[in-house]
C-alpha positions, 0 to 999 in steps of 0.5 A, a space after each residue: 266715606 270721601 274725604 269731601 263729606 268727612 270735612 263737611 261733617 267736621 265743619 259742621 260740628 264745630 258750628 254747632 259747638 260754637 252756637 253752643 258757645 254763644 248761647 251760653 255766654 247770653 244772660 237769661 232770666 234769673 231764677 229769681 231776683 232776691 239776691 240783687 234786691 237784697 245787695 242794692 236795695 239798701 242804697 235806695 232812699 225816700 225823700 220827702 220835700 216840703 215846698 212853699 207855694 205862694 197862696 192867692 192874696 185874698 186881698 184883692 178881692 175885697 171890694 175897693 172901697 173896703 181896702 182901706 179901712 181898719 177891717 180890709 187891713 185887719 183881712 189883709 194881715 190874716 188872709 193876704 200875702 201868705 204861703 201854703 206849704 205842700 207835701 211831695 216825695 220822691 226816690 234816690 240812690 246813695 253813690 257815696 258812703 259819705 252820705 251824697 245821694 241822687 235824685 230828680 230836680 223836679 223831686 227837690 229842687 224847690 223844696 224848703 225842707 228835705 228829709 231822706 228815710 233809709 230802709 232800715 227807717 233811719 231819717 236824715 235832713 238833706 241839703 242841696 249840693 246842685 241841680 241840673 233843671 236841663 237834664 232834670 238830675 239834683 245832687 243832695 246830702 245827708 250827714 250819718 255817723 256811719 258809713 252808708 251803703 251805696 251803689 255804683 255806675 253802670 254804662 247805659 251805652 253797653 245796654 240793648 233793647 231787651 235786656 233785663 231791669 229792675 227799678 228800685 224806689 218809692 211809689 205811692 210812698 210805699 218805700 222799698 218797692 221794686 219792679 222788673 222788666 226790660 228796656 223796650 226802647 233807646 233814644 227816646 225823645 219826649 221834647 222835654 229839652 235838647 238833651 232828650 236821650 231816655 231809655 225806655 222802660 216797661 217795668 212799672 213807674 209809679 209816682 213816687 219812683 221819681 229819681 229812683 235808680 235803674 239797674 242792670 243784673 250786675 247791681 249797677 245803676 244804669 238809669 234814674 226814673 223820670 217820666 211816666 206816659 199814662 192817661 191815668 196817672 199811674 204806670 201802664 208800662 211806659 215808662 222813662 229813664 234818664 242814662 246814667 251816661 248822661 247822669 254821671 256826668 251831671 253828678 260829677 260836674 255838680 260835686 266838683 262845681 255845684 253848677 253845670 257849664 255846657 258849650 255854646 255856638 250861638 245858633 239856631 239849627 233844623 235837621 237837614 238829609 245829610 247835615 244840620 242846617 243853621 237856620 239862624 244865627 247870634 252876631 256876637 256869638 261863638 261861630 258867628 265871630 268864626 265866620 259861620 253864617 247862616 245857611 251853612 250846613 254842618 256836617 261835622 265837629 272835630 271830624 265827627 259826622 253830625 247826623 242830626 241837630 241834637 246830635 250838633 247840641 249834644 256834641 257841642 254841650 259836651 265842649 268844655 267852655 272856652 276850648 276849640 272845636 273844628 266844624 266842618 261846613 258845606 257852603 255853596 258847595 264847598 266843604 270848609 273848616 272853621 275852627 270856633 272857641 266854644 262859648 258858655 251857654 246861656 242859662 236859660 237860651 237854646 242853640 
């Protein structure tokens, strides 16, 4: 056999061994999810809430001539300015053995009373530690005499479309439920706010799953179930989770300060082909004070290219107010840099 052929055979053999090694590293479907479920489910909780809802003032429906009569006053005492109490349910998960629990803000944000149930049947009253409306994350706490089971954060940035996940929670009030599926898409913007960056899942998520954890195959939390898209109100195989990259940062701030402080430029922005256009500017805001003008096109912040308006908003929001950032902009064919002292984002205002 000629030497060249022998070398070719050796190269083919080495390539085949390399492929076999890569295949061995790839993680396929598990034979069973049971060991993983047994490991993480004790840290998943059911959350029951009681909310006070203003009731319609029936006194207003009385004829005007009866309102100032003894009958009208008695009617108002009994039926006017009353509140109804409604019950709701959701899910959450313990991240610290002391009883720190993460859930969705829309589950507990307006609750008068919060009761947490563990998988062992024990129930505890909970208090709200902090909440963030823009990401729909809340932190609550229970006090237990024993050390509680807890789960850890995973890195959602390492997850890929097609990766296996399991979702756990309290669908339709049926506690301790799990479903399995894959990540079917990433970076979904549902129009809920400037920080939308949802993981799309095909694991069934139903009412009551809100606030429940989504786990990777190592039992780490890589997302929090938050939204379903369904014409019927039940799962049709499209659910959305807030990635742990976002949740863990929000939780860290809520535990430290009880509130979220986000950076703010004081501008309105629009997408352009390769930049972000400043379409309007607050004359007293940080950007205006730094010399940035309406019509400028932002191409980078702190040397990092900015590809979209959402990307700029998130990058600025991640800067602690009072710190300085460097904005690179294009203006009338020139590239300019501006140092900007980032401001504190007002609670109800957009960029």
